[in-house]
MARVO-533958 format. One record per residue: x negated, y negated, z negated of N, C-alpha, C, CB in turn; residue in one letter. Coordinates in pm, 1 decimal, decimal comma. Glycine has a CB too. Example, Ala and Ser with C-alpha at 12.3 -4.5 7.8 and 13.67 -1.06 7.14 Angstrom:
residues 2
-1319,0_569,0_-780,0_-1230,0_450,0_-780,0_-1320,0_330,0_-780,0_-1130,8_447,3_-904,6_A
-1285,0_225,0_-708,0_-1367,0_106,0_-714,0_-1290,0_-3,0_-787,0_-1408,4_59,8_-572,5_S
end
This chain:
residues 66
-28465,8_-8521,6_-8309,4_-28542,1_-8642,6_-8303,6_-28648,7_-8635,3_-8413,6_-28450,5_-8767,7_-8319,3_M
-28772,6_-8659,3_-8376,4_-28883,2_-8656,7_-8471,7_-28893,2_-8785,1_-8554,0_-29013,2_-8633,5_-8398,4_R
-28933,6_-8775,4_-8679,7_-28945,3_-8893,9_-8762,7_-29061,1_-8980,5_-8708,9_-28968,3_-8854,7_-8913,0_P
-29053,5_-9111,8_-8728,4_-29161,1_-9204,4_-8677,5_-29245,1_-9251,9_-8788,3_-29102,9_-9325,7_-8604,2_K
-29381,1_-9246,3_-8763,0_-29480,4_-9290,6_-8861,5_-29557,0_-9404,0_-8806,6_-29574,7_-9178,7_-8901,3_L
-29569,0_-9514,8_-8880,5_-29656,3_-9623,5_-8847,8_-29789,5_-9601,7_-8916,0_-29594,8_-9757,0_-8887,8_L
-29889,6_-9593,8_-8833,1_-30030,8_-9568,3_-8886,7_-30106,4_-9699,5_-8883,7_-30110,6_-9456,8_-8799,5_D
-30113,5_-9775,3_-8996,1_-30184,2_-9900,6_-9004,9_-30333,6_-9876,8_-9029,6_-30124,3_-9987,1_-9115,3_L
-30415,6_-9966,1_-8975,9_-30562,4_-9950,5_-8986,1_-30601,1_-9811,0_-8930,0_-30611,4_-9966,7_-9137,9_F
-30546,3_-9781,2_-8812,4_-30551,3_-9641,2_-8763,6_-30690,4_-9595,3_-8726,8_-30462,0_-9624,9_-8643,7_C
-30778,4_-9678,6_-8690,3_-30914,4_-9631,7_-8650,3_-30903,1_-9536,9_-8528,3_-30986,4_-9556,9_-8771,7_G
-30979,9_-9432,2_-8530,3_-30984,5_-9336,1_-8415,8_-30862,0_-9239,0_-8418,9_-31120,0_-9252,4_-8420,2_A
-30789,5_-9235,3_-8534,1_-30671,8_-9148,2_-8535,1_-30687,0_-9019,4_-8609,5_-30633,8_-9117,2_-8399,4_G
-30788,7_-9004,7_-8699,0_-30805,3_-8880,7_-8762,5_-30684,6_-8840,9_-8854,6_-30931,9_-8885,2_-8839,7_G
-30635,6_-8929,8_-8932,3_-30517,7_-8899,5_-9013,3_-30392,5_-8878,4_-8929,7_-30493,6_-9010,2_-9112,1_A
-30384,0_-8951,6_-8815,9_-30261,7_-8941,3_-8731,0_-30248,1_-8805,7_-8672,1_-30263,2_-9043,9_-8618,8_A
-30361,8_-8736,7_-8637,4_-30352,2_-8599,6_-8582,6_-30281,6_-8506,1_-8678,7_-30491,6_-8544,4_-8550,6_V
-30311,4_-8517,3_-8804,4_-30241,0_-8431,2_-8898,0_-30091,4_-8456,9_-8904,9_-30299,4_-8447,3_-9033,1_G
-30052,1_-8584,8_-8903,3_-29914,6_-8614,7_-8897,4_-29845,3_-8565,8_-8776,7_-29896,7_-8752,4_-8907,9_Y
-29911,3_-8582,6_-8659,7_-29852,9_-8535,6_-8535,5_-29836,4_-8385,8_-8537,1_-29937,7_-8577,3_-8417,6_A
-29935,6_-8314,1_-8590,9_-29924,3_-8161,7_-8596,6_-29810,4_-8121,1_-8691,8_-30062,5_-8094,7_-8646,8_R
-29773,7_-8209,2_-8783,8_-29665,8_-8177,8_-8878,7_-29529,5_-8217,9_-8821,5_-29689,9_-8249,5_-9013,7_A
-29531,8_-8274,6_-8696,2_-29403,3_-8309,5_-8628,6_-29366,1_-8453,4_-8628,6_-29293,8_-8236,8_-8690,4_G
-29452,4_-8539,3_-8669,3_-29423,7_-8687,1_-8667,8_-29457,8_-8743,6_-8533,7_-29503,9_-8763,2_-8778,4_W
-29383,6_-8848,6_-8492,3_-29411,2_-8929,1_-8380,0_-29494,4_-9043,3_-8437,1_-29280,5_-8976,8_-8305,9_E
-29621,5_-9059,7_-8392,6_-29714,0_-9152,2_-8454,8_-29740,9_-9273,2_-8363,8_-29844,8_-9080,5_-8488,6_V
-29736,8_-9390,0_-8424,4_-29777,4_-9513,3_-8352,2_-29883,7_-9583,6_-8434,8_-29654,0_-9609,5_-8326,3_V
-30001,5_-9608,7_-8369,2_-30115,5_-9667,4_-8445,4_-30124,1_-9818,9_-8423,9_-30250,3_-9600,8_-8402,5_G
-30173,7_-9883,8_-8527,1_-30196,6_-10029,6_-8524,3_-30334,6_-10051,9_-8590,2_-30078,7_-10111,5_-8601,4_V
-30414,5_-10130,8_-8518,5_-30545,5_-10168,4_-8574,1_-30582,7_-10303,0_-8513,3_-30656,6_-10058,6_-8544,1_D
-30656,9_-10384,4_-8587,7_-30695,0_-10514,4_-8540,9_-30808,5_-10505,0_-8435,6_-30737,7_-10600,9_-8659,3_I
-30880,4_-10394,8_-8437,9_-30987,9_-10371,1_-8345,7_-30939,2_-10279,1_-8237,0_-31109,8_-10313,2_-8416,5_N
-30991,0_-10287,8_-8115,2_-30953,7_-10197,3_-8006,7_-30987,2_-10055,3_-8043,0_-31023,3_-10236,0_-7877,0_P
-30902,5_-9963,3_-8007,2_-30923,9_-9819,1_-8030,2_-30895,5_-9745,5_-7903,7_-30835,3_-9765,1_-8144,8_Q
-30988,9_-9752,0_-7814,2_-30962,8_-9687,6_-7684,8_-30937,8_-9537,0_-7683,1_-31074,3_-9713,9_-7598,8_P
-30984,4_-9470,2_-7790,8_-30969,2_-9323,0_-7795,0_-30861,2_-9277,0_-7882,0_-31092,4_-9259,2_-7839,1_N
-30780,8_-9372,9_-7931,2_-30666,4_-9329,3_-8022,9_-30575,3_-9236,8_-7942,0_-30580,8_-9457,1_-8080,3_Y
-30536,6_-9122,9_-7997,1_-30471,2_-9023,8_-7919,1_-30315,3_-9042,6_-7905,6_-30502,0_-8891,7_-7979,2_P
-30265,2_-9144,0_-7965,9_-30121,0_-9163,2_-7957,8_-30091,4_-9312,2_-7916,2_-30052,7_-9127,1_-8097,7_F
-29965,6_-9348,7_-7912,3_-29932,6_-9487,8_-7883,8_-30008,5_-9585,8_-7974,6_-29782,9_-9508,9_-7898,8_E
-30071,3_-9688,0_-7915,2_-30151,7_-9775,3_-7991,7_-30119,4_-9922,6_-7962,1_-30295,6_-9745,8_-7965,7_F
-30124,5_-10004,0_-8066,5_-30107,4_-10150,0_-8045,6_-30217,3_-10225,2_-8125,8_-29960,9_-10197,7_-8091,3_H
-30283,4_-10310,9_-8056,3_-30388,4_-10389,7_-8119,9_-30317,6_-10506,7_-8187,3_-30498,8_-10438,7_-8015,5_Q
-30318,1_-10513,6_-8312,9_-30249,7_-10620,5_-8388,2_-30304,9_-10621,1_-8532,5_-30091,5_-10599,0_-8387,6_A
-30276,1_-10725,6_-8604,0_-30308,5_-10742,7_-8747,5_-30201,5_-10665,3_-8821,9_-30312,6_-10897,8_-8792,7_D
-30233,9_-10578,6_-8913,4_-30142,1_-10502,9_-8986,8_-30039,3_-10588,0_-9062,1_-30215,0_-10417,7_-9078,7_A
-30080,4_-10706,0_-9104,7_-29989,5_-10797,7_-9173,7_-29874,9_-10845,1_-9092,2_-30062,4_-10913,5_-9220,9_I
-29899,9_-10849,8_-8955,9_-29795,5_-10898,8_-8863,6_-29694,3_-10794,8_-8821,3_-29858,8_-10954,1_-8741,9_D
-29716,1_-10671,3_-8870,5_-29627,0_-10559,9_-8827,2_-29520,5_-10540,0_-8933,2_-29707,8_-10425,4_-8804,0_V
-29400,3_-10543,5_-8893,8_-29286,8_-10519,3_-8993,1_-29246,5_-10376,5_-8990,9_-29161,1_-10607,6_-8962,0_F
-29256,5_-10302,5_-9098,3_-29234,8_-10152,4_-9099,8_-29090,4_-10116,2_-9121,5_-29319,1_-10085,1_-9210,7_P
-28992,4_-10196,9_-9101,1_-28853,3_-10170,9_-9132,3_-28790,1_-10061,4_-9046,2_-28775,4_-10296,7_-9117,4_Y
-28837,6_-10036,9_-8930,1_-28776,3_-9938,5_-8842,2_-28854,5_-9802,5_-8839,1_-28767,1_-9997,3_-8700,4_W
-28940,5_-9784,5_-8930,8_-29017,7_-9665,0_-8939,7_-28966,4_-9573,6_-9050,7_-29161,8_-9699,1_-8961,5_W
-28980,0_-9445,0_-9035,2_-28943,6_-9352,0_-9140,4_-29050,5_-9346,0_-9251,8_-28921,8_-9213,3_-9080,8_D
-29174,7_-9374,9_-9209,8_-29285,7_-9376,6_-9310,4_-29401,8_-9458,5_-9257,5_-29334,5_-9231,0_-9344,2_A
-29480,8_-9512,9_-9349,5_-29593,4_-9593,2_-9312,4_-29717,3_-9535,7_-9381,6_-29570,3_-9742,0_-9349,7_V
-29824,4_-9509,0_-9304,7_-29949,7_-9468,4_-9361,7_-30051,4_-9580,3_-9341,4_-29998,2_-9336,2_-9299,2_H
-30120,0_-9620,1_-9448,1_-30220,0_-9728,5_-9430,1_-30349,8_-9685,1_-9497,8_-30168,4_-9866,7_-9490,5_A
-30455,5_-9697,8_-9428,1_-30587,3_-9660,5_-9482,0_-30680,1_-9776,9_-9453,7_-30642,4_-9525,5_-9418,2_S
-30669,2_-9890,4_-9522,1_-30759,2_-9997,9_-9492,1_-30906,1_-9965,6_-9515,2_-30722,1_-10114,2_-9571,6_P
-30995,3_-10024,8_-9443,2_-31136,0_-9993,1_-9463,5_-31186,2_-10044,3_-9593,8_-31218,8_-10048,5_-9353,3_P
-31272,3_-9974,2_-9655,4_-31341,5_-10017,8_-9781,5_-31432,8_-10128,2_-9744,6_-31421,9_-9900,7_-9851,7_C
-31432,5_-10237,3_-9821,8_-31515,2_-10346,9_-9793,1_-31616,0_-10361,6_-9915,2_-31427,2_-10476,9_-9767,9_Q
-31740,3_-10394,2_-9879,8_-31838,2_-10415,4_-9979,6_-31846,4_-10568,0_-10003,3_-31975,3_-10353,6_-9937,4_R
-31824,6_-10613,9_-10125,0_-31829,5_-10751,8_-10152,1_-31951,4_-10790,9_-10236,7_-31704,5_-10792,2_-10218,6_Y
end
């Protein structure tokens, strides 16, 4: 059984590809639609996702200019 990774703020999935190549099962979450995300994807707010059933969580929130 492969370990499960939750990819928050997943975008197009660049980081997720590396995890998948390393043997992780990846599930992406982003508030914006990501029609080209290469793995299972859920459109949601990252704050609403509870990471308790994941082996690891990767988060790369966008940099904001204030």
